N, C-alpha and C positions, 0 to 999 in steps of 0.2 A: 119025782119032782127033786131038782136040784135046790140048794139052800140059796141060789143066787137070783135075784128078779132084777135086781137094778143096774144100771149101765155103770161102769167103770170109767171113769173120766182119768186120761194118763196125768200126773205132775209134770210142769215142764223140768226138762233136763236142769238141776240146779250145778253149778259149777262146783268144783272141788274147794274144800277149805282152803281159805288164802288166796285162791285165784280170785280176781275181779269179775264182775257180773258187768257185761255187754250193756248198751240203753236198750236194745230191741228187747233181750231177754228179761230185763228189770219192765220194761214196759208190757212184757206179756205176762208177768206175774201181778203187775199192779190193776190192768184189764181184769185179770181172774177174779182178783179179790174186790175188785168193783161192782163185778157183774154178782159175785155173790151174796153183795150185800145190797143190791138195787138200787146200785149208784150211776147207772149207765144209762144215757140217752143215743141210740141206734138213730143214724139216717138225718138227713139233713132238717126234716120237719121239727124233731123232737130236739133237735142239736138246737135250731135256731129259738125255739122256744124257751131251753133252759139259759142259754147265753144271755138274752134278751132279760130272763129274770135275775140275772147278774147271779145267779146258783153254780156256773160253772167253775172249775176247779183247773181244768186240763181239755184242750181239744186235739184231737189224734185225726189225720187227713190222708187219704191213700195218694201217693203221687201219681199213680196210672189213671186215675180219674180223666176220663175224654170230654166231660162238658168243661168248659173254661168259666162259664158262668158260676156253676156249681162251685168251683174253687177258688173264685175271684168272692163269691158273697160268703163262703166261710172264713176266707182270711180277712174279710173287710169286716165280720162280726167280731172277730175274736180281736183285731188291731182296735176297734171303735169300744169294747166292752173290758180290753185289759186282760186276757184269758191267753194264757199260754200255747203255743200250737206246736206239736210234733208230727213229722210227715214218717209215714212209713211205705215202704215200696211198692205194695201189692193190696190190693183191696180183697183178693181172697184171702191172704194172710190175715189180715186186719177181722176179717168177718170169722174166721176158725178162732182167733184169740178171744174173740167176746162171744162164740158160742153158737153161732148162725152154721151149725153142721150138725150131722149124724156122727156119732161114735159107735162103729163097729164090734163086734165083739172080740177083735184083735187090739184096739185102743186107737185105731186109725181114723181120723176125721175123713167121713164121706159126706158127699152133695152138700159142700161147702157154697154158702151165698157171699159173693163180694159185699162190702160197706165201704162207702166212701168217706163217712163221717162219724165219728163216735165222740160224745162229751161225757166226761166225768166230772159228778156232781158230788159223789161220796167214794173218798179213797177206800174206806171200810178200816181194816186195821192197818198199823205203823208195821212195813215190814222193811228189809233192807234193800230192796227192788223201788220204793217210795222214796228213800232218800237219793237212791241213785238217778231216778226220774227226776227230783227237784234240784239237784244240783245241774243237772244236764240243762236243765230249763233254765236255771239263773246263771248259767256261763253262755248260753245263746241268746 
């Protein structure tokens, strides 16, 4: 038997020292930390509950969501409750970032499930990525 039983989750590629981190890499790191601390609400139902409780700190919405009512509802809830909204281009990418996938032995994501909406209610640790996301939200 080998000594490795657990699945190794690869870390996101960190930029070199002195190189600025882009918003999508920073968002990916923030979502990973939030997931580790149990601070994510995935999907419309969970997201709406957290936003209605005024516990939401950030909402991430996939741009390629094909249901207009879904997008309108999420945007309206965020506007009504003053929750910051960031859009990402692809639901499959968002699903991979929040862990809705299997990781194979090579560290590649397999069987990725798309996710249209994620709400962060606990950021977890203070990281450089969190500061970049907060600055991006303030400027937009």
